C-alpha positions as a Markdown table, in Angstrom:
| # | Residue | x | y | z |
|---|---|---|---|---|
| 1 | Met | -183.2 | -59.6 | -268.5 |
| 2 | Leu | -185.3 | -56.5 | -267.8 |
| 3 | Glu | -186.7 | -56.6 | -271.4 |
| 4 | Arg | -188.5 | -59.8 | -270.4 |
| 5 | Tyr | -190.7 | -58.0 | -268.0 |
| 6 | Phe | -190.9 | -54.4 | -269.4 |
| 7 | Val | -192.1 | -53.8 | -272.9 |
| 8 | Arg | -191.1 | -50.2 | -273.3 |
| 9 | Pro | -187.4 | -49.6 | -273.9 |
| 10 | Arg | -187.6 | -46.3 | -272.2 |
| 11 | Thr | -188.6 | -48.0 | -268.9 |
| 12 | Val | -185.7 | -50.5 | -269.2 |
| 13 | Asp | -183.3 | -47.6 | -269.8 |
| 14 | Arg | -184.6 | -45.7 | -266.9 |
| 15 | Ile | -184.1 | -48.6 | -264.5 |
| 16 | Arg | -180.6 | -49.3 | -265.8 |
| 17 | Gly | -179.7 | -45.7 | -265.4 |
| 18 | Leu | -180.4 | -45.7 | -261.7 |
| 19 | Trp | -177.6 | -45.7 | -259.1 |
| 20 | Leu | -178.7 | -49.3 | -258.2 |
| 21 | Gly | -179.8 | -50.1 | -261.7 |
| 22 | His | -177.1 | -52.8 | -262.3 |
| 23 | Ala | -177.9 | -54.4 | -258.9 |
| 24 | Ile | -181.6 | -54.4 | -259.6 |
| 25 | Glu | -181.1 | -56.2 | -262.9 |
| 26 | Gln | -178.9 | -58.8 | -261.1 |
| 27 | Tyr | -181.8 | -59.3 | -258.6 |
| 28 | Val | -184.3 | -59.7 | -261.4 |
| 29 | Glu | -182.0 | -62.4 | -263.0 |
| 30 | Trp | -181.8 | -64.1 | -259.6 |
| 31 | Met | -185.6 | -64.2 | -259.3 |
| 32 | Thr | -186.0 | -65.4 | -262.9 |
| 33 | Gln | -183.7 | -68.4 | -262.2 |
| 34 | Arg | -186.0 | -69.3 | -259.3 |
| 35 | Gln | -189.0 | -69.0 | -261.6 |
| 36 | Ala | -190.7 | -66.2 | -259.8 |
| 37 | Ala | -194.0 | -65.1 | -261.2 |
| 38 | Glu | -193.9 | -62.1 | -263.6 |
| 39 | Gln | -196.1 | -60.0 | -261.3 |
| 40 | Thr | -193.8 | -60.8 | -258.4 |
| 41 | Val | -190.8 | -59.6 | -260.3 |
| 42 | Lys | -192.4 | -56.4 | -261.4 |
| 43 | Ala | -193.6 | -55.6 | -257.9 |
| 44 | Ala | -190.1 | -56.2 | -256.6 |
| 45 | Val | -188.6 | -53.8 | -259.2 |
| 46 | Gln | -191.1 | -51.1 | -258.2 |
| 47 | Arg | -190.1 | -51.3 | -254.6 |
| 48 | Leu | -186.4 | -51.4 | -255.4 |
| 49 | Val | -186.7 | -48.3 | -257.6 |
| 50 | Arg | -188.3 | -46.5 | -254.6 |
| 51 | Phe | -185.5 | -47.7 | -252.4 |
| 52 | Asn | -183.0 | -46.3 | -254.8 |
| 53 | Ala | -184.6 | -42.9 | -254.6 |
| 54 | Phe | -184.9 | -43.1 | -250.8 |
| 55 | Ala | -181.3 | -43.9 | -250.4 |
| 56 | Leu | -180.1 | -41.0 | -252.7 |
| 57 | Ser | -182.4 | -38.6 | -250.9 |
| 58 | His | -180.7 | -39.5 | -247.6 |
| 59 | Gly | -177.3 | -38.9 | -248.9 |
| 60 | Ala | -176.1 | -42.5 | -249.6 |
| 61 | Thr | -173.0 | -42.6 | -251.7 |
| 62 | Thr | -171.7 | -46.2 | -251.1 |
| 63 | Trp | -173.4 | -49.5 | -250.9 |
| 64 | Glu | -172.1 | -50.0 | -247.4 |
| 65 | Glu | -174.4 | -47.3 | -246.2 |
| 66 | Leu | -177.6 | -49.1 | -247.5 |
| 67 | Pro | -178.2 | -51.5 | -244.6 |
| 68 | Ala | -178.5 | -48.6 | -242.2 |
| 69 | Leu | -181.1 | -47.0 | -244.5 |
| 70 | Ala | -183.0 | -50.3 | -245.2 |
| 71 | Glu | -185.0 | -50.4 | -242.0 |
| 72 | Ala | -186.0 | -46.7 | -242.3 |
| 73 | Phe | -187.2 | -47.3 | -245.9 |
| 74 | Ile | -189.2 | -50.4 | -244.8 |
| 75 | Ala | -190.8 | -48.5 | -242.0 |
| 76 | His | -191.7 | -45.6 | -244.3 |
| 77 | Trp | -193.2 | -48.0 | -246.9 |
| 78 | Ile | -195.2 | -49.8 | -244.3 |
| 79 | Gln | -196.6 | -46.5 | -242.9 |
| 80 | Glu | -197.5 | -45.5 | -246.4 |
| 81 | His | -199.2 | -48.7 | -247.5 |
| 82 | Ser | -200.7 | -50.2 | -244.3 |
| 83 | Gly | -203.5 | -47.8 | -243.9 |
| 84 | Tyr | -206.0 | -50.3 | -245.3 |
| 85 | Cys | -204.8 | -53.2 | -243.1 |
| 86 | Arg | -207.2 | -54.3 | -240.5 |
| 87 | Thr | -205.4 | -57.4 | -239.1 |
| 88 | Ala | -201.9 | -58.2 | -238.0 |
| 89 | Gln | -201.6 | -60.7 | -240.8 |
| 90 | Ala | -202.3 | -58.0 | -243.4 |
| 91 | Arg | -199.7 | -55.7 | -241.9 |
| 92 | Ala | -197.2 | -58.6 | -241.8 |
| 93 | Ala | -197.9 | -59.2 | -245.5 |
| 94 | Val | -197.1 | -55.5 | -246.3 |
| 95 | Asn | -193.9 | -55.8 | -244.3 |
| 96 | Ser | -192.9 | -59.0 | -246.2 |
| 97 | Gln | -193.7 | -57.4 | -249.6 |
| 98 | Val | -191.1 | -54.7 | -249.2 |
| 99 | Arg | -188.5 | -56.4 | -246.9 |
| 100 | Val | -187.9 | -59.5 | -249.1 |
| 101 | Pro | -186.8 | -57.6 | -252.2 |
| 102 | Val | -184.8 | -55.0 | -250.3 |
| 103 | Glu | -182.9 | -57.5 | -248.2 |
| 104 | Gly | -182.5 | -59.8 | -251.2 |
| 105 | Leu | -180.8 | -56.9 | -253.2 |
| 106 | Leu | -178.5 | -56.1 | -250.2 |
| 107 | Arg | -177.4 | -59.8 | -250.1 |
| 108 | Leu | -176.3 | -59.6 | -253.7 |
| 109 | Leu | -174.4 | -56.3 | -253.1 |
| 110 | Leu | -172.9 | -57.1 | -249.7 |
| 111 | Pro | -171.9 | -60.8 | -249.1 |
| 112 | Asn | -171.8 | -60.3 | -245.4 |
| 113 | Phe | -175.3 | -58.9 | -245.1 |
| 114 | Ala | -177.6 | -61.3 | -243.3 |
| 115 | Gly | -180.8 | -59.3 | -242.8 |
| 116 | Thr | -183.6 | -60.6 | -240.7 |
| 117 | Gln | -183.5 | -64.1 | -242.2 |
| 118 | His | -181.6 | -66.1 | -239.6 |
| 119 | Ala | -181.4 | -69.9 | -239.3 |
| 120 | Val | -183.0 | -71.2 | -236.2 |
| 121 | Pro | -180.2 | -72.3 | -233.8 |
| 122 | Leu | -180.0 | -75.8 | -232.5 |
| 123 | Pro | -181.4 | -76.2 | -229.0 |
| 124 | Phe | -178.8 | -75.8 | -226.2 |
| 125 | Ala | -176.3 | -74.8 | -228.9 |
| 126 | Ser | -174.2 | -72.9 | -226.4 |
| 127 | Ser | -174.5 | -75.1 | -223.3 |
| 128 | Ala | -174.2 | -78.4 | -225.1 |
| 129 | Pro | -172.7 | -77.6 | -228.5 |
| 130 | Gly | -171.6 | -81.1 | -229.4 |
| 131 | Phe | -174.8 | -83.0 | -228.7 |
| 132 | Phe | -176.1 | -83.1 | -232.3 |
| 133 | Thr | -172.7 | -84.0 | -233.7 |
| 134 | Tyr | -172.8 | -86.9 | -231.2 |
| 135 | Leu | -176.2 | -88.0 | -232.5 |
| 136 | His | -175.0 | -87.9 | -236.1 |
| 137 | Glu | -171.5 | -89.3 | -235.8 |
| 138 | Glu | -171.5 | -91.6 | -232.8 |
| 139 | Arg | -175.1 | -92.7 | -232.6 |
| 140 | Gly | -175.6 | -92.7 | -236.4 |
| 141 | Leu | -179.2 | -91.6 | -236.1 |
| 142 | Arg | -181.3 | -90.9 | -239.2 |
| 143 | Pro | -182.1 | -87.3 | -240.1 |
| 144 | Met | -185.8 | -87.8 | -239.2 |
| 145 | Thr | -184.9 | -89.1 | -235.8 |
| 146 | Val | -182.5 | -86.2 | -235.2 |
| 147 | His | -185.4 | -83.9 | -236.2 |
| 148 | Gln | -187.5 | -85.4 | -233.3 |
| 149 | Tyr | -184.6 | -84.6 | -230.9 |
| 150 | Arg | -184.6 | -81.0 | -232.0 |
| 151 | His | -188.3 | -80.7 | -231.6 |
| 152 | His | -188.4 | -82.0 | -228.0 |
| 153 | Leu | -185.3 | -80.2 | -226.9 |
| 154 | Trp | -186.6 | -76.9 | -228.3 |
| 155 | Ser | -189.6 | -77.4 | -226.1 |
| 156 | Phe | -187.4 | -78.2 | -223.1 |
| 157 | Glu | -185.2 | -75.2 | -223.7 |
| 158 | Gly | -188.2 | -72.9 | -224.0 |
| 159 | Tyr | -189.6 | -74.3 | -220.8 |
| 160 | Leu | -186.3 | -73.7 | -218.9 |
| 161 | Asp | -186.3 | -70.1 | -220.1 |
| 162 | Gln | -189.9 | -69.7 | -219.1 |
| 163 | Val | -189.2 | -70.8 | -215.5 |
| 164 | Asp | -185.9 | -68.8 | -215.4 |
| 165 | Ser | -183.7 | -71.8 | -215.1 |
| 166 | Pro | -181.6 | -71.7 | -218.3 |
| 167 | Asn | -178.4 | -73.2 | -216.6 |
| 168 | Leu | -178.2 | -77.0 | -217.1 |
| 169 | Ser | -176.2 | -77.4 | -213.9 |
| 170 | Glu | -179.3 | -76.2 | -212.0 |
| 171 | Leu | -181.6 | -79.0 | -213.2 |
| 172 | Thr | -183.5 | -81.0 | -210.6 |
| 173 | Pro | -185.7 | -84.1 | -210.8 |
| 174 | Ala | -188.7 | -82.0 | -209.8 |
| 175 | Leu | -188.2 | -79.5 | -212.6 |
| 176 | Ile | -187.9 | -82.4 | -215.1 |
| 177 | Asn | -191.0 | -84.0 | -213.8 |
| 178 | Thr | -193.0 | -80.8 | -214.1 |
| 179 | Phe | -191.9 | -80.4 | -217.7 |
| 180 | Ile | -193.0 | -83.9 | -218.6 |
| 181 | Leu | -196.4 | -83.2 | -217.0 |
| 182 | Glu | -196.7 | -80.0 | -219.1 |
| 183 | Arg | -195.9 | -81.9 | -222.3 |
| 184 | Ala | -198.5 | -84.5 | -221.4 |
| 185 | Lys | -201.2 | -81.9 | -221.8 |
| 186 | Thr | -200.6 | -81.6 | -225.5 |
| 187 | Leu | -198.9 | -84.9 | -226.5 |
| 188 | Ser | -200.3 | -88.4 | -227.0 |
| 189 | Pro | -198.9 | -91.1 | -224.6 |
| 190 | Gly | -196.6 | -92.1 | -227.4 |
| 191 | Gly | -195.4 | -88.6 | -227.8 |
| 192 | Val | -194.7 | -88.2 | -224.1 |
| 193 | Gly | -192.7 | -91.4 | -224.2 |
| 194 | Gly | -190.7 | -90.1 | -227.1 |
| 195 | Cys | -190.0 | -86.9 | -225.3 |
| 196 | Gly | -188.8 | -88.9 | -222.2 |
| 197 | Ser | -186.5 | -91.0 | -224.4 |
| 198 | Val | -185.0 | -87.8 | -225.9 |
| 199 | Leu | -184.4 | -86.3 | -222.5 |
| 200 | Arg | -182.8 | -89.5 | -221.1 |
| 201 | Met | -180.3 | -89.6 | -224.0 |
| 202 | Phe | -179.6 | -85.9 | -223.6 |
| 203 | Phe | -178.9 | -86.2 | -219.9 |
| 204 | Arg | -176.6 | -89.2 | -220.4 |
| 205 | Tyr | -174.6 | -87.2 | -222.8 |
| 206 | Leu | -174.4 | -84.2 | -220.5 |
| 207 | Tyr | -173.2 | -86.4 | -217.7 |
| 208 | Arg | -170.6 | -88.1 | -219.9 |
| 209 | Glu | -169.2 | -84.8 | -221.0 |
| 210 | Arg | -169.2 | -83.6 | -217.3 |
| 211 | Leu | -171.7 | -80.8 | -218.1 |
| 212 | Ile | -173.8 | -81.8 | -215.2 |
| 213 | Ala | -172.6 | -83.3 | -211.9 |
| 214 | Thr | -175.4 | -85.9 | -211.6 |
| 215 | Asp | -176.8 | -88.4 | -214.1 |
| 216 | Leu | -180.4 | -87.3 | -214.4 |
| 217 | Asn | -181.3 | -90.1 | -216.8 |
| 218 | Arg | -183.3 | -91.9 | -214.1 |
| 219 | Ala | -185.1 | -88.7 | -213.0 |
| 220 | Val | -187.1 | -88.7 | -216.2 |
| 221 | Pro | -190.5 | -90.4 | -215.5 |
| 222 | Arg | -191.5 | -93.3 | -217.6 |
| 223 | Gly | -195.2 | -93.4 | -218.5 |
| 224 | Arg | -196.9 | -96.8 | -218.7 |
| 225 | Thr | -197.9 | -97.7 | -222.2 |
| 226 | Tyr | -199.5 | -100.9 | -223.4 |
| 227 | Arg | -198.7 | -102.7 | -226.7 |
| 228 | Gln | -201.6 | -102.8 | -229.2 |
| 229 | Ser | -203.7 | -100.5 | -227.0 |
| 230 | Ala | -204.7 | -98.2 | -229.8 |
| 231 | Ile | -207.2 | -98.6 | -232.6 |
| 232 | Pro | -206.2 | -97.9 | -236.3 |
| 233 | Arg | -207.8 | -94.7 | -237.5 |
| 234 | Ser | -209.1 | -95.8 | -240.9 |
| 235 | Ile | -212.0 | -94.4 | -242.9 |
| 236 | Ser | -214.5 | -96.1 | -245.1 |
| 237 | Arg | -214.3 | -96.4 | -248.9 |
| 238 | Asp | -217.1 | -93.9 | -249.3 |
| 239 | Asp | -215.3 | -91.4 | -247.2 |
| 240 | Ile | -212.2 | -91.9 | -249.3 |
| 241 | Gln | -214.2 | -91.2 | -252.5 |
| 242 | Arg | -215.5 | -88.0 | -250.8 |
| 243 | Val | -211.9 | -86.9 | -250.0 |
| 244 | Leu | -210.8 | -87.5 | -253.6 |
| 245 | Ala | -213.8 | -85.6 | -255.0 |
| 246 | Ala | -212.9 | -82.6 | -252.8 |
| 247 | Val | -209.5 | -82.2 | -254.6 |
| 248 | Asp | -209.8 | -79.5 | -257.2 |
| 249 | Cys | -207.7 | -80.8 | -260.1 |
| 250 | Arg | -208.1 | -77.7 | -262.2 |
| 251 | Asp | -205.0 | -76.0 | -260.7 |
| 252 | Ala | -201.4 | -77.1 | -260.1 |
| 253 | Ile | -201.9 | -77.7 | -256.4 |
| 254 | Gly | -204.9 | -79.9 | -257.0 |
| 255 | Lys | -203.1 | -82.0 | -259.6 |
| 256 | Arg | -200.1 | -82.5 | -257.3 |
| 257 | Asp | -202.3 | -83.3 | -254.3 |
| 258 | Tyr | -204.5 | -85.7 | -256.2 |
| 259 | Ala | -201.5 | -87.7 | -257.3 |
| 260 | Met | -200.2 | -87.8 | -253.7 |
| 261 | Met | -203.6 | -88.8 | -252.3 |
| 262 | Leu | -203.8 | -91.7 | -254.7 |
| 263 | Leu | -200.3 | -92.9 | -253.7 |
| 264 | Leu | -201.4 | -92.8 | -250.0 |
| 265 | Ile | -204.7 | -94.5 | -250.6 |
| 266 | Asn | -203.6 | -97.3 | -253.1 |
| 267 | Tyr | -200.2 | -98.2 | -251.6 |
| 268 | Gly | -200.5 | -97.1 | -247.9 |
| 269 | Leu | -197.2 | -95.2 | -248.2 |
| 270 | Arg | -195.9 | -93.0 | -245.5 |
| 271 | Ala | -195.6 | -89.3 | -246.0 |
| 272 | Arg | -191.8 | -89.4 | -245.9 |
| 273 | Glu | -191.8 | -92.1 | -248.6 |
| 274 | Ile | -193.8 | -89.9 | -250.9 |
| 275 | Ala | -191.7 | -86.8 | -250.2 |
| 276 | Ala | -188.5 | -88.7 | -251.0 |
| 277 | Met | -189.8 | -90.1 | -254.4 |
| 278 | Gln | -187.6 | -89.2 | -257.4 |
| 279 | Leu | -188.5 | -89.1 | -261.0 |
| 280 | Glu | -186.4 | -92.2 | -261.6 |
| 281 | Asp | -188.5 | -94.2 | -259.1 |
| 282 | Ile | -191.2 | -94.6 | -261.7 |
| 283 | Asp | -190.4 | -97.2 | -264.4 |
| 284 | Trp | -192.9 | -96.4 | -267.1 |
| 285 | Gln | -191.8 | -99.2 | -269.4 |
| 286 | Lys | -192.3 | -101.9 | -266.8 |
| 287 | Ala | -195.2 | -100.1 | -265.1 |
| 288 | Gln | -193.5 | -100.2 | -261.7 |
| 289 | Leu | -193.3 | -97.9 | -258.8 |
| 290 | His | -190.0 | -98.0 | -256.8 |
| 291 | Val | -190.2 | -96.9 | -253.1 |
| 292 | Thr | -186.6 | -96.6 | -252.1 |
| 293 | Ala | -186.7 | -94.6 | -248.8 |
| 294 | Arg | -188.7 | -96.9 | -246.5 |
| 295 | Lys | -188.6 | -96.5 | -242.8 |
| 296 | Gly | -186.7 | -99.7 | -242.3 |
| 297 | Gly | -184.0 | -98.8 | -244.8 |
| 298 | His | -185.2 | -101.2 | -247.4 |
| 299 | Ala | -186.9 | -100.8 | -250.8 |
| 300 | Thr | -190.2 | -102.1 | -252.3 |
| 301 | Ile | -191.3 | -102.4 | -255.9 |
| 302 | Tyr | -195.1 | -102.1 | -256.6 |
| 303 | Pro | -197.0 | -102.5 | -259.9 |
| 304 | Leu | -198.0 | -99.0 | -261.1 |
| 305 | Ser | -201.8 | -98.8 | -261.2 |
| 306 | Ala | -203.4 | -97.1 | -264.2 |
| 307 | Ser | -205.2 | -94.5 | -262.0 |
| 308 | Val | -202.0 | -93.5 | -260.2 |
| 309 | Gly | -200.0 | -93.4 | -263.4 |
| 310 | Glu | -202.5 | -91.2 | -265.1 |
| 311 | Ala | -202.6 | -88.8 | -262.1 |
| 312 | Ile | -198.8 | -88.6 | -262.1 |
| 313 | Ile | -198.6 | -88.0 | -265.8 |
| 314 | Glu | -201.2 | -85.2 | -265.5 |
| 315 | Tyr | -199.1 | -83.6 | -262.8 |
| 316 | Leu | -195.8 | -83.9 | -264.7 |
| 317 | Arg | -197.3 | -82.5 | -267.9 |
| 318 | Cys | -199.4 | -79.7 | -266.6 |
| 319 | Ala | -198.5 | -78.8 | -263.0 |
| 320 | Arg | -194.9 | -79.7 | -262.0 |
| 321 | Pro | -192.5 | -76.7 | -262.3 |
| 322 | Asp | -189.7 | -77.0 | -264.8 |
| 323 | Val | -186.8 | -77.2 | -262.2 |
| 324 | Glu | -183.6 | -79.1 | -261.9 |
| 325 | His | -184.8 | -81.0 | -258.8 |
| 326 | Arg | -185.2 | -84.7 | -259.4 |
| 327 | Thr | -187.7 | -85.0 | -256.6 |
| 328 | Leu | -191.1 | -86.0 | -257.9 |
| 329 | Phe | -193.3 | -83.6 | -255.9 |
| 330 | Ile | -192.3 | -79.9 | -255.8 |
| 331 | Thr | -193.8 | -76.9 | -254.0 |
| 332 | Thr | -196.0 | -74.8 | -256.2 |
| 333 | Lys | -194.5 | -71.4 | -255.3 |
| 334 | Ser | -191.1 | -69.9 | -256.0 |
| 335 | Pro | -188.5 | -70.6 | -254.9 |
| 336 | Tyr | -189.4 | -74.1 | -255.9 |
| 337 | Ala | -188.1 | -76.9 | -253.6 |
| 338 | Pro | -188.9 | -80.6 | -252.9 |
| 339 | Ile | -192.1 | -80.9 | -250.8 |
| 340 | Ser | -191.6 | -81.9 | -247.2 |
| 341 | His | -193.1 | -84.9 | -245.5 |
| 342 | Trp | -195.1 | -82.8 | -243.0 |
| 343 | Cys | -196.6 | -80.9 | -246.0 |
| 344 | Val | -197.8 | -84.2 | -247.5 |
| 345 | Ser | -199.5 | -85.2 | -244.2 |
| 346 | Gln | -200.8 | -81.7 | -243.7 |
| 347 | Arg | -202.5 | -81.6 | -247.1 |
| 348 | Ala | -204.0 | -85.0 | -246.5 |
| 349 | Gly | -205.5 | -83.8 | -243.2 |
| 350 | Gln | -206.9 | -80.7 | -244.7 |
| 351 | Tyr | -208.8 | -82.6 | -247.3 |
| 352 | Ile | -210.2 | -85.1 | -244.7 |
| 353 | Arg | -211.4 | -82.2 | -242.5 |
| 354 | Ala | -212.7 | -80.3 | -245.5 |
| 355 | Val | -215.4 | -82.9 | -246.2 |
| 356 | Gly | -216.4 | -83.2 | -242.5 |
| 357 | Ile | -214.8 | -86.6 | -241.7 |
| 358 | Lys | -214.2 | -86.9 | -237.9 |
| 359 | Val | -211.1 | -88.9 | -237.3 |
| 360 | His | -208.4 | -88.7 | -234.6 |
| 361 | Arg | -205.2 | -87.0 | -235.9 |
| 362 | Ala | -206.3 | -86.7 | -239.5 |
| 363 | Gly | -203.3 | -87.0 | -241.9 |
| 364 | Ser | -201.5 | -89.2 | -244.2 |
| 365 | His | -201.5 | -92.1 | -241.8 |
| 366 | Thr | -205.3 | -92.1 | -242.0 |
| 367 | Phe | -205.0 | -93.3 | -245.6 |
| 368 | Arg | -202.3 | -95.8 | -244.6 |
| 369 | His | -204.6 | -97.4 | -242.0 |
| 370 | Ser | -207.5 | -97.4 | -244.5 |
| 371 | Cys | -205.3 | -99.2 | -247.1 |
| 372 | Val | -204.5 | -101.9 | -244.5 |
| 373 | Gln | -208.1 | -102.1 | -243.4 |
| 374 | Arg | -209.2 | -102.9 | -247.0 |
| 375 | Met | -206.6 | -105.8 | -247.2 |
| 376 | Val | -207.7 | -107.1 | -243.8 |
| 377 | Asp | -211.3 | -107.1 | -245.0 |
| 378 | Ala | -210.2 | -109.1 | -248.1 |
| 379 | Asp | -208.7 | -111.8 | -245.9 |
| 380 | Ile | -205.2 | -111.2 | -247.0 |
| 381 | Pro | -202.7 | -112.8 | -244.6 |
| 382 | Phe | -201.1 | -110.4 | -242.1 |
| 383 | Lys | -197.6 | -111.4 | -243.2 |
| 384 | Val | -198.4 | -110.3 | -246.8 |
| 385 | Ile | -200.0 | -107.1 | -245.5 |
| 386 | Gly | -196.9 | -106.3 | -243.4 |
| 387 | Asp | -194.6 | -106.8 | -246.4 |
| 388 | Phe | -196.9 | -104.7 | -248.6 |
| 389 | Val | -196.9 | -101.6 | -246.4 |
| 390 | Gly | -193.3 | -102.0 | -245.2 |
| 391 | His | -193.6 | -103.1 | -241.6 |
| 392 | Arg | -190.3 | -104.2 | -240.1 |
| 393 | Arg | -191.9 | -106.4 | -237.4 |
| 394 | Pro | -195.0 | -108.7 | -237.5 |
| 395 | Ala | -196.2 | -107.0 | -234.3 |
| 396 | Ser | -196.8 | -103.8 | -236.2 |
| 397 | Thr | -199.4 | -105.5 | -238.3 |
| 398 | Gln | -201.1 | -107.4 | -235.5 |
| 399 | Ile | -202.9 | -104.3 | -234.3 |
| 400 | Tyr | -205.1 | -104.5 | -237.3 |
| 401 | Gly | -206.5 | -107.8 | -236.0 |
| 402 | Lys | -208.7 | -105.5 | -233.8 |
| 403 | Val | -210.6 | -104.3 | -236.9 |
| 404 | Ala | -211.0 | -107.6 | -238.6 |
| 405 | Leu | -214.6 | -107.7 | -237.6 |
| 406 | His | -215.7 | -110.6 | -239.7 |
| 407 | Lys | -213.0 | -112.8 | -238.1 |
| 408 | Leu | -213.8 | -111.6 | -234.6 |
| 409 | Arg | -217.5 | -112.2 | -235.2 |
| 410 | Ala | -216.7 | -115.8 | -236.2 |
| 411 | Leu | -214.7 | -116.2 | -233.0 |
| 412 | Ala | -217.5 | -114.9 | -230.9 |
| 413 | Leu | -220.3 | -117.0 | -232.5 |
| 414 | Gly | -218.5 | -120.3 | -233.0 |
| 415 | Asp | -216.2 | -122.5 | -230.9 |
| 416 | Ala | -213.2 | -120.9 | -232.7 |
| 417 | Glu | -211.7 | -124.2 | -233.5 |
| 418 | Glu | -211.7 | -123.5 | -237.2 |
| 419 | Met | -209.9 | -120.1 | -236.6 |
| 420 | Leu | -206.9 | -121.7 | -234.8 |
């Protein structure tokens, strides 16, 4: 495997002859399987060769001694190579460049070595260990819904640590109310309502399991919200063309993002629906697009437009990594993995802001609203619109009546009899 990256046989022999030579070659093979760039592999080998010399100079004779020397070597490397760094971000990059290969090598040598890469624990994992099992098994919640529970409970756990009240048995209505007020400073009214719903469910579980003496469910304040109070955040056709023109399709990221933007714009798909797309969801013979992971649990089949099909073909031929994943859209850096739904929304928001379009909460849903806006302007019935974009309830589509300006104008100018 080393011959793939080093031309001179003498260099390959020198690496293999090292004390850690066999382990270094194993790590190179591991990186190759994950399609790491050639320069990344060469740089990792250079650092591991230096780590080999450092370990021997400090008297290491067994692999079990290496973890104790890893931090000293990383600190020595950072001191040697961070002289040019002017920002904390640059120093963090130097730390990552040496820490990742060293800890990766140690994981291959020592199965019990964890390093500094630790999974983020679930909120209240020690004080309420069975809560997320309860959400999965008893409540049967979808993974995306459980993710929202984690998000809000992480914030609540952090707030309790901040006010020095980590014990759940010490919770009071006043403390809960103060937390909700703090969250309201950064969340939308809908977000505050979602946070309150999560806390109510959490407190009901705690009381059921006798982890708290009083049911604090009713202590969570309920903010008043009004149905259909918001305005869809759509953008014009000209703005959409400006966003598409801002995507640089000369590189892999641009080809991928351009295909995703066209799916958002033409079909009004959600970010999670695009992230879940598989290669099998595109029927090239029948020119159909299958969306199988809709929010309501159902599926939809769309005709595959020529522009979307061409963009996907360009991405598959020239930009998609050759990996075993069957997910359509893949990250562009090794280790390659299916793209996440928040990455889809983030990329959409970045392009919208890049061309100077001012819209509240720019993201993938901006294009979804714009798609519906075009259908409303074309006098397509709301029932058809709701079925097209995958609304489960007619009320979800009715909000777009606020932006049907031509119909509202007719109501204002006439007696409205013909509109009823």
